[in-house]
C-alpha positions in Angstrom: 84.9 125.1 103.1 84.2 122.2 100.7 86.6 119.2 100.9 88.4 119.9 97.7 89.3 123.4 98.8 91.0 122.1 102.0 94.8 121.8 101.4 95.4 119.6 104.5 92.7 117.2 103.4 94.1 117.0 99.9 97.5 116.3 101.3 96.1 113.5 103.5 94.4 111.9 100.5 97.6 112.2 98.4 99.7 110.6 101.2 97.1 107.8 101.5 97.1 107.1 97.8 100.9 107.0 97.8 100.9 104.5 100.7 98.5 102.3 98.9 100.6 102.5 95.7 97.8 104.2 93.7 98.1 106.9 91.1 98.0 110.5 92.4 95.7 111.5 89.6 92.9 109.6 91.4 92.8 112.4 94.0 90.9 114.7 91.6 87.8 112.5 91.0 87.8 111.2 94.5 87.6 114.7 95.9 84.7 115.5 93.5 82.9 112.5 94.9 83.7 113.6 98.5 82.4 117.1 97.7 79.2 115.7 96.4 78.8 113.3 99.3 79.4 116.0 101.9 76.9 118.3 100.2 74.1 115.7 99.9 74.9 114.4 103.4 73.8 117.7 104.9 70.2 117.1 103.6 69.8 113.4 103.1 72.0 111.9 105.9 73.7 109.4 103.6 76.5 108.6 106.1 76.9 109.1 109.9 80.5 110.4 109.2 80.3 114.1 108.6 83.9 115.2 109.0 85.6 115.3 105.6 89.0 114.2 106.9 87.4 111.2 108.6 85.6 110.5 105.3 89.0 110.4 103.5 90.2 107.7 105.9 87.1 105.7 106.7 85.4 105.9 103.3 87.9 106.6 100.5 91.1 105.0 101.7 89.3 102.1 103.5 87.5 101.3 100.2 90.7 101.6 98.1 92.7 99.3 100.4 91.0 96.4 98.6 92.2 97.4 95.1 94.9 94.8 94.8 92.4 92.1 95.5 89.9 93.4 92.9 92.4 94.2 90.1 91.7 91.9 87.2 88.1 91.2 88.3 85.8 92.1 85.3 82.4 92.5 87.0 81.6 93.4 90.6 78.3 93.9 92.4 78.5 96.1 95.5 75.7 95.0 97.7 74.0 97.5 100.0 76.5 100.1 98.8 74.9 103.0 100.7 76.5 106.1 99.3 78.7 104.1 97.0 81.2 102.4 99.2 83.4 100.7 98.2 82.0 100.6 94.7 82.5 104.2 93.6 86.2 104.5 94.7 86.9 101.1 93.2 85.3 102.2 89.9 87.4 105.4 89.9 90.6 103.5 90.6 89.9 100.6 88.2 88.4 101.7 84.9 88.4 98.1 83.6 86.1 97.0 86.4 82.4 97.1 85.7 80.6 97.9 89.0 76.9 97.5 89.8 75.9 99.6 92.8 73.0 97.8 94.5 71.0 99.9 96.9 67.3 99.8 97.9 67.1 103.1 99.7 65.6 105.7 97.2 67.5 108.7 98.5 70.8 106.9 98.4 70.1 105.5 94.9 69.4 109.1 93.7 72.7 110.2 95.1 74.4 107.2 93.4 73.0 108.1 90.0 74.1 111.7 90.5 77.6 110.6 91.5 77.9 108.3 88.5 76.8 111.1 86.2 79.0 113.8 87.8 82.1 111.6 87.7 81.3 110.3 84.2 81.8 106.7 85.4 81.1 104.7 82.3 82.0 101.6 84.3 79.4 102.0 87.0 75.6 101.5 87.1 73.0 101.8 89.8 70.5 99.0 90.6 67.8 100.4 92.9 66.7 97.2 94.4 66.8 94.9 97.4 69.8 92.5 97.0 67.7 89.4 96.8 65.5 91.0 94.1 68.3 91.6 91.7 67.4 89.3 88.8 70.9 88.7 87.4 71.9 85.2 88.5 75.5 84.3 87.8 76.1 87.7 86.2 79.1 88.8 88.3 82.7 87.6 88.8 82.5 88.8 92.4 80.2 90.5 94.9 81.3 92.7 97.7 79.8 94.2 100.8 81.2 96.5 103.4 79.9 96.3 107.0 76.6 95.0 105.7 75.8 91.8 107.6 77.3 88.4 108.5 78.9 86.3 105.7 75.9 83.9 105.8 73.4 86.7 105.6 75.2 88.3 102.6 75.3 85.0 100.8 71.6 84.3 101.7 70.7 87.6 100.0 73.2 87.8 97.2 74.6 84.3 96.7 72.7 83.9 93.4 74.7 86.7 91.8 78.2 85.3 91.4 79.0 83.2 88.4 80.3 79.7 88.8 83.6 80.1 90.5 82.6 83.6 91.5 83.6 85.0 94.9 82.4 87.1 97.8 84.9 89.8 98.8 83.6 90.8 102.2 85.1 93.8 104.0 85.3 93.2 107.8 86.9 94.8 110.9 88.1 92.1 113.2 88.8 88.7 111.6 85.3 87.1 111.7 86.3 83.5 112.6 82.8 82.7 114.0 81.2 83.8 110.7 83.7 81.8 108.7 82.9 78.7 110.7 79.2 79.3 110.0 79.5 79.6 106.2 76.5 77.9 104.4 77.0 74.7 102.4 78.3 75.2 99.0 80.7 78.1 100.0 84.3 77.8 101.3 86.9 80.1 102.6 89.7 81.1 100.1 91.7 83.6 102.2 91.5 86.3 104.8 93.7 89.3 103.9 94.6 91.8 106.6 94.3 95.3 105.1 96.3 98.3 106.1 94.3 101.5 105.7 96.4 104.7 105.9 95.5 106.8 108.9 93.2 104.1 110.4 94.2 102.6 113.7 91.9 99.7 113.6 91.9 96.1 112.2 90.5 95.6 108.7 90.2 92.3 106.9 89.1 91.2 103.5 87.4 87.8 103.6 87.4 85.9 100.3 84.7 83.2 99.9 84.2 81.1 96.9 81.4 78.8 95.7 82.6 75.2 96.1 
């Protein structure tokens, strides 16, 4: 059974969207994305999570939990996006957000291009590149990364991409106080937002860092 044919999975996604205060109409394109991810994952091993219900919680809803903190941001680079997380769910939920999906792995980049085409995401593009090789300095209002590296490592690779006053929105599990204390010169902490992910019994935080 493909994910979109599973009524229990659809109900779980619907409930999660409701809890996050997001429109129920998002379930349709999100399930198309999940179908595509599950199908490609059987051949290309794009994510270690293979159970579609776990994908709903740990991929879709986890990514969408940061929507309130991205709403109003015009341009976002999703660094080391893998199969498009959080970038593709954010692009689906926020049509006014222009998302650049940065991924150096060729198989994952091919999947990303297929996902953008299938979902007709006019507000998403794929940059098949290492993060530090993306030659668009100052081009983004914000950059994000999900379970990629330490805050310092993310900024070392992608710190050239945010515009003046631009921000890093880093998705983390436990509050990373040691990483915050080790922020490189020129960057300062703005906020740490606890995130509640429906169905996930684990701590999640969004760390907001700004160029000082």
